[in-house]
C-alpha positions as CSV (number, residue, x, y, z in Angstrom):
1,M,79.3,128.7,81.1
2,A,80.7,126.2,78.6
3,N,83.4,125.7,81.0
4,K,81.2,125.6,84.4
5,Y,79.6,122.2,85.2
6,D,78.1,120.3,88.0
7,L,80.8,118.1,88.9
8,I,84.2,118.1,87.4
9,V,85.9,114.5,88.6
10,I,90.2,114.4,87.6
11,G,91.1,111.3,86.5
12,S,89.4,108.6,84.8
13,G,90.2,105.0,86.2
14,P,87.2,102.7,87.6
15,G,86.8,105.7,89.9
16,G,86.7,108.4,88.6
17,Y,84.8,107.3,85.4
18,V,81.8,105.2,87.3
19,A,81.4,108.6,89.5
20,A,81.3,110.7,86.3
21,I,78.7,108.1,84.7
22,R,76.6,108.0,87.6
23,A,76.5,111.3,88.4
24,S,75.4,111.6,84.5
25,Q,72.2,109.6,85.4
26,L,71.9,111.6,88.1
27,G,71.0,114.7,85.9
28,M,74.2,116.3,86.7
29,K,76.8,118.4,84.1
30,V,80.6,116.4,83.9
31,G,83.7,117.2,82.4
32,V,86.3,114.7,83.6
33,V,89.6,115.7,83.5
34,E,92.2,113.1,82.1
35,R,96.1,114.0,80.8
36,S,96.8,110.0,79.5
37,E,94.4,107.0,78.2
38,I,90.6,107.2,79.0
39,G,89.9,103.9,81.9
40,G,93.3,104.9,84.3
41,I,95.6,102.8,84.9
42,C,93.4,100.0,85.6
43,L,91.9,99.8,82.0
44,N,95.0,100.4,80.4
45,W,97.8,99.0,82.2
46,G,96.5,97.7,85.1
47,C,94.0,95.8,85.7
48,I,92.7,94.8,82.1
49,P,95.9,94.3,80.4
50,T,97.3,91.3,82.8
51,K,94.4,89.2,82.7
52,A,94.5,89.1,79.1
53,L,98.1,88.1,79.5
54,L,97.5,85.8,82.2
55,K,94.7,84.4,79.7
56,S,97.6,84.3,77.2
57,A,99.5,82.1,79.9
58,N,96.7,79.6,81.2
59,V,96.5,77.9,77.6
60,F,99.7,78.1,76.6
61,E,99.8,75.8,80.4
62,Y,96.9,74.1,78.7
63,I,98.6,73.2,75.8
64,T,102.4,72.2,77.3
65,H,100.1,69.7,78.9
66,S,97.5,68.5,77.5
67,E,99.0,65.1,76.9
68,D,97.6,64.8,81.2
69,Y,94.2,65.5,79.1
70,G,94.8,62.5,76.7
71,I,95.6,65.3,73.8
72,K,99.6,65.3,71.9
73,V,100.3,68.8,71.0
74,K,103.8,69.0,69.1
75,G,105.6,71.9,68.5
76,A,103.5,75.2,70.2
77,D,105.7,78.0,70.7
78,A,104.3,81.1,73.0
79,D,105.4,84.2,70.8
80,F,105.9,86.4,73.4
81,G,105.6,89.4,70.8
82,A,101.7,88.8,70.1
83,I,102.0,88.1,73.4
84,V,102.1,92.1,74.3
85,K,100.0,92.4,71.3
86,R,97.0,91.2,72.2
87,S,96.7,92.4,75.8
88,R,97.3,96.1,73.6
89,D,95.5,95.2,71.9
90,V,92.0,94.5,74.6
91,A,93.1,97.1,76.6
92,N,92.7,99.8,73.6
93,G,89.0,97.3,72.9
94,M,88.2,98.4,76.3
95,S,89.7,102.0,76.6
96,K,87.4,102.9,73.3
97,G,84.7,101.4,74.8
98,I,84.2,103.5,77.9
99,Q,85.1,107.2,75.6
100,F,82.2,105.4,73.9
101,L,80.2,105.3,77.5
102,F,80.7,108.9,78.1
103,K,79.8,109.9,74.9
104,K,76.2,107.9,75.4
105,N,75.9,109.8,78.9
106,K,77.2,113.1,77.6
107,I,80.7,113.1,79.6
108,D,83.0,115.8,78.5
109,H,86.3,114.2,78.5
110,I,88.7,117.1,78.8
111,A,92.5,116.1,78.0
112,G,95.4,118.1,80.5
113,F,95.9,117.8,83.5
114,G,94.5,119.4,86.0
115,K,95.1,121.5,88.7
116,I,92.9,122.6,91.7
117,K,92.2,126.2,92.7
118,S,90.4,127.7,95.0
119,G,86.5,128.9,93.8
120,K,85.7,125.7,93.2
121,T,88.2,125.6,89.7
122,V,90.3,123.1,87.8
123,E,92.8,124.6,85.9
124,V,93.8,121.8,83.1
125,K,97.2,121.5,81.1
126,A,96.4,120.6,78.4
127,E,99.3,119.0,76.0
128,D,100.5,121.2,73.9
129,G,101.7,123.7,77.2
130,S,97.6,125.6,77.3
131,V,96.2,126.7,80.4
132,A,92.0,126.7,80.7
133,D,90.1,126.8,83.5
134,Y,87.2,124.5,84.3
135,T,85.2,125.6,87.6
136,A,82.1,123.4,88.9
137,E,80.5,122.8,92.3
138,N,81.7,120.1,93.2
139,I,84.9,118.6,92.0
140,I,85.7,114.4,92.7
141,I,89.7,113.7,93.2
142,A,90.2,110.3,91.9
143,T,93.8,110.5,90.3
144,G,94.8,106.6,91.3
145,G,98.1,105.2,92.0
146,R,101.3,104.2,90.4
147,S,104.5,101.7,91.6
148,R,105.6,102.5,94.1
149,E,109.6,103.2,94.7
150,L,111.9,101.6,96.8
151,P,115.3,103.5,97.3
152,N,117.7,100.6,96.9
153,L,115.4,99.9,93.7
154,P,115.0,102.7,91.7
155,I,113.5,101.8,88.5
156,D,115.3,102.7,85.3
157,G,112.2,101.4,83.3
158,K,115.1,98.7,81.6
159,K,116.5,96.7,83.8
160,I,114.4,97.7,86.7
161,I,111.0,98.0,86.1
162,G,107.5,98.3,87.5
163,Y,104.2,96.9,86.6
164,R,104.3,99.1,83.1
165,E,107.0,98.1,81.1
166,A,106.4,94.0,82.7
167,M,103.7,93.8,80.9
168,S,105.1,95.9,77.7
169,L,108.5,95.0,77.6
170,E,109.8,94.4,73.2
171,K,111.7,91.1,74.4
172,Q,110.8,88.4,76.7
173,P,113.6,87.8,79.5
174,K,115.4,85.1,80.3
175,S,115.1,85.8,83.8
176,M,113.7,87.4,86.3
177,I,113.8,88.7,89.8
178,I,110.3,89.6,91.2
179,V,110.8,92.0,95.0
180,G,107.1,91.8,96.0
181,S,104.5,89.2,96.6
182,G,101.0,90.8,96.8
183,A,98.5,90.8,93.7
184,I,101.1,92.0,91.3
185,G,104.4,90.4,92.2
186,V,102.3,86.6,92.5
187,E,100.8,87.2,88.5
188,F,104.1,88.3,86.9
189,A,105.6,85.2,88.6
190,Y,102.8,83.5,87.2
191,F,103.0,84.6,83.3
192,Y,106.5,84.6,83.1
193,H,107.5,81.6,84.3
194,S,104.5,80.1,82.4
195,I,106.2,81.1,79.2
196,G,109.6,79.9,80.3
197,T,110.8,82.2,81.8
198,E,112.8,81.7,85.2
199,V,111.2,83.7,87.8
200,T,112.9,83.7,91.8
201,I,109.8,85.8,93.8
202,V,112.0,87.9,97.4
203,E,109.9,88.5,99.9
204,Y,110.7,91.0,102.6
205,L,107.7,88.9,105.3
206,P,107.5,85.2,106.1
207,N,105.1,85.0,103.9
208,I,103.8,85.4,100.0
209,V,100.9,86.8,100.0
210,P,101.2,88.4,102.8
211,V,97.5,89.9,103.2
212,E,95.9,86.7,103.0
213,D,94.6,83.8,105.1
214,E,97.9,82.4,106.1
215,D,96.6,78.6,104.3
216,I,96.4,80.4,101.6
217,S,100.3,81.4,101.2
218,K,101.2,78.2,102.3
219,Q,99.1,76.6,99.5
220,L,100.3,79.4,96.7
221,E,104.0,78.4,97.6
222,R,103.3,75.0,97.4
223,S,101.9,75.2,94.1
224,F,104.5,78.0,92.9
225,K,107.3,76.0,94.6
226,K,106.1,72.2,92.0
227,K,105.4,74.8,89.3
228,G,108.9,75.3,89.5
229,I,108.9,79.0,90.3
230,K,112.1,79.9,93.4
231,I,110.9,81.8,96.0
232,M,112.9,83.6,99.0
233,T,110.1,84.6,101.8
234,S,112.0,86.8,105.1
235,S,114.3,88.6,102.9
236,E,115.6,91.6,101.3
237,V,116.8,93.0,98.4
238,T,119.8,95.3,99.3
239,N,121.5,96.6,96.1
240,V,120.7,96.1,92.1
241,D,124.0,96.6,90.2
242,T,122.6,96.8,86.6
243,K,126.6,97.9,85.0
244,G,127.2,95.1,83.4
245,K,125.0,92.8,80.4
246,T,123.2,91.4,83.0
247,C,121.1,92.4,86.8
248,K,123.8,91.5,90.1
249,V,121.4,91.4,92.3
250,T,122.5,91.6,96.6
251,V,119.7,89.2,98.1
252,K,119.8,89.9,101.9
253,T,118.6,86.3,104.0
254,K,118.4,85.3,107.2
255,K,121.1,82.9,106.5
256,G,123.4,85.7,105.6
257,E,123.4,87.5,102.1
258,E,123.7,85.9,98.2
259,Q,124.3,86.6,95.8
260,L,121.9,86.9,92.4
261,E,121.6,87.4,88.6
262,C,119.0,87.8,86.6
263,D,118.3,89.5,83.5
264,I,115.1,92.3,84.8
265,V,114.4,92.4,88.4
266,L,110.1,93.7,88.3
267,S,109.9,96.2,91.9
268,A,106.0,95.0,93.2
269,V,106.4,96.7,96.4
270,G,102.6,98.2,95.9
271,V,101.5,101.6,95.3
272,S,102.1,104.6,95.8
273,T,99.6,107.5,95.6
274,N,99.4,110.7,92.8
275,L,99.1,113.3,95.0
276,E,102.0,115.7,93.8
277,G,101.2,118.4,91.8
278,I,97.1,119.1,91.6
279,G,96.9,122.2,94.2
280,L,95.9,120.1,97.4
281,E,98.5,122.3,99.4
282,D,97.1,124.9,97.4
283,V,93.1,125.0,98.6
284,G,94.3,123.2,102.2
285,V,92.1,119.8,101.5
286,A,94.5,117.7,104.3
287,T,96.6,114.6,103.6
288,D,97.4,112.2,105.9
289,R,100.8,110.0,105.1
290,G,100.0,109.9,101.2
291,K,95.8,109.6,101.7
292,V,93.6,112.3,101.0
293,L,91.4,112.2,103.9
294,V,87.6,111.6,103.8
295,D,84.9,111.3,105.5
296,D,82.2,108.3,104.7
297,Y,80.8,110.1,101.7
298,Y,84.2,111.4,100.5
299,K,84.2,114.2,101.4
300,T,86.8,116.5,102.4
301,N,87.9,119.1,104.6
302,I,87.2,121.7,101.9
303,P,83.9,121.7,101.1
304,G,83.0,120.9,97.5
305,I,86.6,118.5,97.3
306,H,86.2,114.7,97.9
307,A,88.2,112.1,97.1
308,I,88.0,108.1,96.0
309,G,89.8,105.4,95.2
310,D,93.4,104.6,96.0
311,I,94.5,107.7,97.0
312,V,91.7,108.0,100.1
313,H,91.5,104.5,103.4
314,G,90.4,101.1,102.3
315,P,92.3,98.6,99.8
316,A,94.0,99.9,96.2
317,L,91.9,98.1,94.4
318,A,89.6,98.8,91.4
319,H,85.8,97.9,92.6
320,V,86.5,99.6,95.9
321,A,87.4,103.0,93.4
322,S,83.9,102.7,91.8
323,A,81.6,101.5,94.8
324,E,83.2,104.5,96.4
325,G,83.3,106.8,93.2
326,I,78.7,105.6,93.0
327,I,78.2,105.8,96.7
328,C,80.0,110.2,96.5
329,V,78.0,111.3,93.4
330,E,74.6,109.5,95.3
331,K,75.7,111.5,98.4
332,M,76.2,114.9,96.2
333,A,72.7,114.1,94.4
334,G,71.1,114.0,97.8
335,H,70.4,110.3,97.7
336,S,71.1,108.3,101.3
337,P,73.6,105.6,100.5
338,E,74.6,103.5,103.2
339,P,78.6,104.2,103.8
340,L,81.1,101.1,102.9
341,D,81.1,98.4,104.1
342,Y,85.5,97.9,103.9
343,N,85.4,94.7,105.7
344,N,82.9,93.0,103.1
345,I,84.9,93.6,100.1
346,P,86.8,91.1,98.1
347,G,90.4,90.2,97.1
348,C,91.2,88.6,94.5
349,T,94.3,87.6,92.4
350,Y,94.7,86.4,88.6
351,C,97.7,84.0,89.2
352,S,97.1,80.0,88.9
353,P,96.3,78.8,91.0
354,E,93.8,81.8,91.6
355,I,93.0,83.6,95.2
356,A,89.9,85.2,96.4
357,S,88.5,85.9,99.9
358,V,86.1,88.1,102.2
359,G,86.1,89.5,105.8
360,Y,88.3,87.9,108.7
361,T,91.6,85.9,107.9
362,E,91.2,82.9,110.6
363,K,94.2,84.7,112.7
364,A,92.1,88.8,112.6
365,A,89.2,86.7,113.9
366,K,90.6,85.8,116.7
367,E,92.5,88.0,117.6
368,A,89.4,90.0,117.0
369,G,87.7,88.1,120.4
370,Y,85.7,86.1,118.2
371,E,85.8,82.1,119.5
372,I,85.4,80.4,116.0
373,K,84.0,77.5,114.0
374,V,86.3,76.5,110.7
375,G,85.9,75.0,107.7
376,K,87.3,73.1,104.7
377,F,87.6,71.8,101.9
378,P,90.2,70.5,99.7
379,F,89.9,71.3,95.7
380,S,91.4,66.6,95.5
381,A,88.0,65.6,97.4
382,S,86.0,68.0,94.3
383,G,84.5,65.8,91.1
384,K,84.8,68.9,89.6
385,A,88.4,70.1,89.9
386,S,89.0,66.3,89.5
387,A,87.3,66.1,86.4
388,A,88.7,69.7,85.4
389,G,92.5,69.0,86.1
390,A,92.6,71.8,88.7
391,K,92.5,70.5,91.8
392,D,95.3,72.4,94.0
393,G,93.7,73.9,96.3
394,F,91.0,74.6,99.2
395,V,87.5,76.8,100.2
396,K,88.2,78.1,104.2
397,V,85.4,79.2,105.8
398,I,84.5,81.1,109.6
399,F,82.2,81.7,111.5
400,D,81.4,83.5,115.2
401,A,80.2,79.8,116.9
402,K,78.1,81.8,119.3
403,Y,76.0,83.7,116.3
404,G,76.7,81.5,113.4
405,E,77.8,85.0,111.7
406,W,79.7,84.1,108.7
407,L,83.2,86.1,109.8
408,G,85.4,85.0,107.0
409,C,85.8,83.5,103.6
410,H,89.4,81.9,101.6
411,M,90.2,80.2,98.2
412,I,92.7,78.7,96.5
413,G,91.8,76.8,93.3
414,F,91.1,77.4,89.2
415,N,88.7,80.7,88.6
416,V,87.6,81.4,92.7
417,T,87.6,84.7,91.8
418,E,84.2,83.8,90.3
419,I,83.0,82.1,93.3
420,I,83.7,84.2,96.3
421,A,81.1,86.9,95.2
422,E,78.7,83.9,97.4
423,A,80.2,84.6,100.1
424,V,80.5,88.6,100.0
425,V,76.3,88.6,98.8
426,A,76.1,86.0,101.9
427,R,78.2,88.5,104.2
428,K,75.9,91.3,103.1
429,L,72.9,89.8,104.3
430,E,73.9,88.3,107.2
431,T,73.8,84.6,105.9
432,T,74.6,82.1,108.8
433,G,75.9,78.9,108.3
434,H,73.3,76.9,108.7
435,E,71.2,78.7,105.8
436,I,74.1,78.1,103.6
437,I,74.7,74.8,104.2
438,K,71.0,74.4,103.7
439,S,70.8,76.4,100.7
440,V,71.1,73.5,97.7
441,H,74.7,73.6,95.4
442,P,74.7,72.9,92.0
443,H,77.3,69.5,91.6
444,P,79.5,69.5,89.9
445,T,80.9,72.3,90.1
446,M,84.1,73.7,91.9
447,S,81.6,76.8,93.9
448,E,79.2,73.4,95.9
449,A,82.9,73.4,97.8
450,V,81.8,76.4,99.4
451,M,78.2,74.3,100.7
452,E,81.4,71.2,102.3
453,A,83.9,73.8,103.7
454,T,79.9,75.1,105.3
455,A,79.3,72.1,106.8
456,A,83.2,71.3,107.5
457,A,83.2,73.7,110.1
458,Y,80.2,72.4,112.0
459,D,80.9,68.9,111.9
460,E,78.2,67.9,108.5
461,V,80.3,68.0,106.0
462,I,79.8,64.7,103.6
463,H,82.5,64.1,100.9
464,L,85.9,64.1,103.8
């Protein structure tokens, strides 16, 4: 009976550990199989340690620009080793916090690599090679993802690296080429540039942060170029020669080939799912193009087996995995949770200026057939932004002209990742533009730009 559970979760990232805790709250006996650190990539090698690095970069940037605020500082130096150590300490602290939550909720940590077998069984191979079987009425696969590798950009961990190596290098590189300009790429671009590394971003598509509204992409490109980050869009790395002391990088552009040189190449071209070797084929779990096929409540085609997080459809974001995990176990426990609305998921990028968005871009809203009202409010017109010395960026809102539905919200600027939740909650509550305009926002704040942008959409803006 010791090896029998109501639920076994494979993977302890923000999908797995949240699902496990919620299941325990609902009265289930839960075991979590984890081959590495508790908390998964997000807590140990993703969301949390990168934010610690970015905070160090942010502090250093304040110091190097302190005279803008009337303060003189001499001799500031970025200690790369100490910055990395702080980041690792933050990650370790968070991982220990999840271990505490496991104990508090009586969740068993089953250390090892999990593989699904028939008969609702999970085989776990421990680090010492020993193997044990565990059974459960329900199994959740939450194995997450890893850096995607391009055939012409094989990660060697030394000169061509992925995000994991980027946050734990022994020595700060003098120069770096970052391939890909999604959230991972631009966050590391900001971090390394801020502490003195010469950074070049190479993006295959015409705009950086290509999933964002085009106005956001253009603003970030302007802000990054102003800082001194080199950006090459509509460009492709075709070859990297790592034989010498440096990397010789061949970049194909619209004008022809360019040869660049750098110490390190960071591959930031997305995420591949971790589906190999976990027994999906053995038990017949259906997949399509590297994703597990699930219904609205994360059931696979095999009874008792579920999947959540990066390995299923939808954006590969920590908060999405957590929401999916909660919905999955609540349904399992006989509750009636609402399916997740994937069109109301906020996306946040923590470079400087920050980016936050939810819902339709302007282009997507038009393509969906909406007649729209668009409002923008620049932070250059915001009293709080001026006082903070953070005038870069704006808030952009998109409303349906016919019914007033809030279709999308896009922000770039200081601390906007803390503001976007207003739009997420308002959209969930089916709030109209009129209600946002008539909701009194505090002054002076960055958040009042949401109200001002909405007023601009309806030709009622005061401060423009």
